[in-house]
N, C-alpha and C positions, 0 to 999 in steps of 0.2 A: 598443565598445561607441559610436559617435559618440552623438551627442541634440543638437538643438536645443529654445531654450523659446521659443514664441509666447503673448507674453500682455503687454498694456500698461495694465497697473496696475504698478509701482514694484517695492511694499513684496511683493508677492504673488509678483512676479520672482524676489525675491529667495531671501524661504522655500522660494521650490522649490528655485531653485536650492541652498542648503543644503542639502536635504533630500537631491538624490542628491547631492554629496559624500560626506554625511554617511555614504550608507545604501546607497550603490553603485559599482560600478566603472566606471559612465558617462562619457564625455568631454562637455563640455555644450561643442559649437565654437563655437554663437552664439545671439544672443536677438533676437527681433526684439516688437516693435509692432506692428506691420501687414501684414496680408495677404497685401498685394502683392507688398511684401521678400521675402517668402519664397520666394515662385513664381518670385519672377527669382534670389532664391540655390542657389531646389533644380533649375536648370536646367543651374546647373554645379556640382555638389556635393552628390555624396548622403551619405545620414544611416542610421540606420538605427532611429529613433525618435522619434516629436516629439511635445513634450507641449505644446495646443492647446489657447486658453481659445478659445470659441463667438463673446465679444463684441469685436470687433478691429477696426479703419478701417478700409479699403479692401475690404475680401475677408471676409466674416464667417468663419470657423472649420473655418462646414460646407459650408461653397462650397470654402474651399480644401481642406478635408479629400475630397472629391470632385473635384476638378481631383488630389489627388492618388494619388487610388486609381487614374487609370488608368497609373500611371505602371508599365512594362514589370517594376521593380522597386521595389517598397511597403515605404517602410519603415510599422513598427507608427506606432498613432493611440491617443494615449493625451489624448481630452476630462477638460478642464479650466475648469470652470463654476461659477456660481453659482445658475444655474435647473437643475432637474429636468426641463422639461417638453422636452430634445432627447434624452433618451435612445433614445427606438426610431430618432431620423435616429440615430443615434452606432453603434445596433447594427448599422441596414441599411449601414449604410459598414463596416459590419465593423471598427471597432474596438477597441482592445484593451482598454481601458478609458474611467473615465466615474466623473472625479474632481469631491468638490463640494467647495468653499468652502464657509466654512473650511476648510483642508485638518485632518485631525487626523494624527494623528504617522506612526501605531501603521497605519495605512491604508493608507500611503503606501509605508512601509516595504514590508507584505503585494508591493505593486504593485511596485513594483520587482526586489524577490525572484523575482515573476513572468514580469517583464519581461525579467532577465537567463540565464529560466531559456529560455522560450520560444525567443530568438534564438540561442542556444545550441545548443539540438536543430535552429534552423530553419537553423543553420552547421555539423552535426555533419558532420564527414568522411564519408562512402559506400562503399567497393566498390564498382565501377563495375559487377559482377553485378546490384548490392541494387535489394530494389521500392521505388519509390517510398515515400517516410516519410509515413505517415497521421501525420493534426493528433490530440497529444495530448489536446489542450484543445478548448473549445468555447464558446462569451458567449452567457450565459440571463441573460436578465435578471428582476428583483426588484426592487421597488418604486422602481421608474425611474430603475437601476441596474444598470448590466449587471460580473457576475460574471462571471468566469473559472474551468472548468469544469471538471475531468480529463475527459475524457467516459467513463471505466473508473469514472465517482461517478453518471454515470447507470444507471435499472434500465429506465426502460419512461416511451416517450409514449404521449399518448392524443390522438387529433383530435379536435376540437372545433369545429364547421364549417368557419371560415375559422381556427382559431385551434390552436397546437396545447402541451398540458398537459406538459411535462416534471418528470419526479421522481424524482429523489434520492434517497438511505437519511431524510432528513428532510426536504428542502426539497422546493418544487413553485417550480413557474416558469411562466407561462403568454406564447407566446413570438407575436408578432404574423406567423406563417405556418405556409400546410396545414401535414400531416404529413409529409406527398412534398417537399418542399424542404425539411424538416429533415433528415430522416432521409441526403438526398442530399449533410450534412454532418457527418458520421457515418460512421467508419471500417466497409464494410463488414465486415471480419472480424468486426467483434463484437457490430454489429447485426446482428438477421433482424426482417424488414417483416414481420410473422406472421399480419396484419389490413389491412384498410383503415381497420382502424383504430386500429391500437398498431402499436408496436414496439418490441423486446424485445435488453436486452444477454443474451445467450448467458451469459457467466458469470454473470450475476445468478439461474441458474433454480434451482430446487432444487427442484422434483418436476413429471414432466411426469403428469398422471394422464389417461388414455385418456374419451376425454366422445362424444357422439352423434354419426353416420351418419362414424363411423372418424375424428375431430377429436380433441382434443387441451387441456389445460384446465395450463397453467402457473403455477402456484406457484411464487415469487421470495423469496429469502433476507432476511429480517430488514422484509418488507412481511407485511402480512397483507392480499394483492389478489393475483385472482390472471384471469392474462392469454392471450384465447381462440388457439387457431390454425383457422383459416377453413378448409375444405374444398377453397379453392383454391392451399394453401398447406401444405396436408399432405404432398405428394409430396417437395416441396422440404424442409421439417422437415424427415421423416423420412430423406434423404443425408444432410443437414446434421450431425445429431447422429447420428448413425449409426441407425438403428433396424432 
């Protein structure tokens, strides 16, 4: 797995290089301290991941990431910064992760492990007739951090005007998008839009209780919460659950 580091602080660049070399199998093929130099390099070289500081000369990290996001083959991007306020921008650019400085070694190690796993999964050989691979992880926002989360850890999502609240067994997240957009990022084989305000992980349903007007209430494993199935979704739900 080939990676580059874009960081204009020498000590921060050296520390990150040391962590990558000692806690992963990644190959650091180049380091940069200027955004324009990175764009020039990427015109002739392909890399698998970029560790990208936001406050760099010539072209800041967010603008650089916007350009990279248009590439036909997009590398994973991990933002590294001393500032929290760019987390939402990083999420909108579908960054893999968002690391705050000063570095916490355990946080870096966890991120590197997830990054290598995501890379291997993305490049796993598939039979020609195999169905397209669905994403196994999704980026969620918590306290201005991007949390890479397994989609199977999500129990349900709930619409709140233009925002979407997402719930796992122990955590909740607030996503800066409507529920339709959020649900479009989830694998259809695992999640069902059971109501205009709710999307549920099918594998987390513990009990299906008949409700008013031939609808249903869904009780989920591990959570004390009931998810409704709307009248407009009843037929589709019955077919899905073989009721």
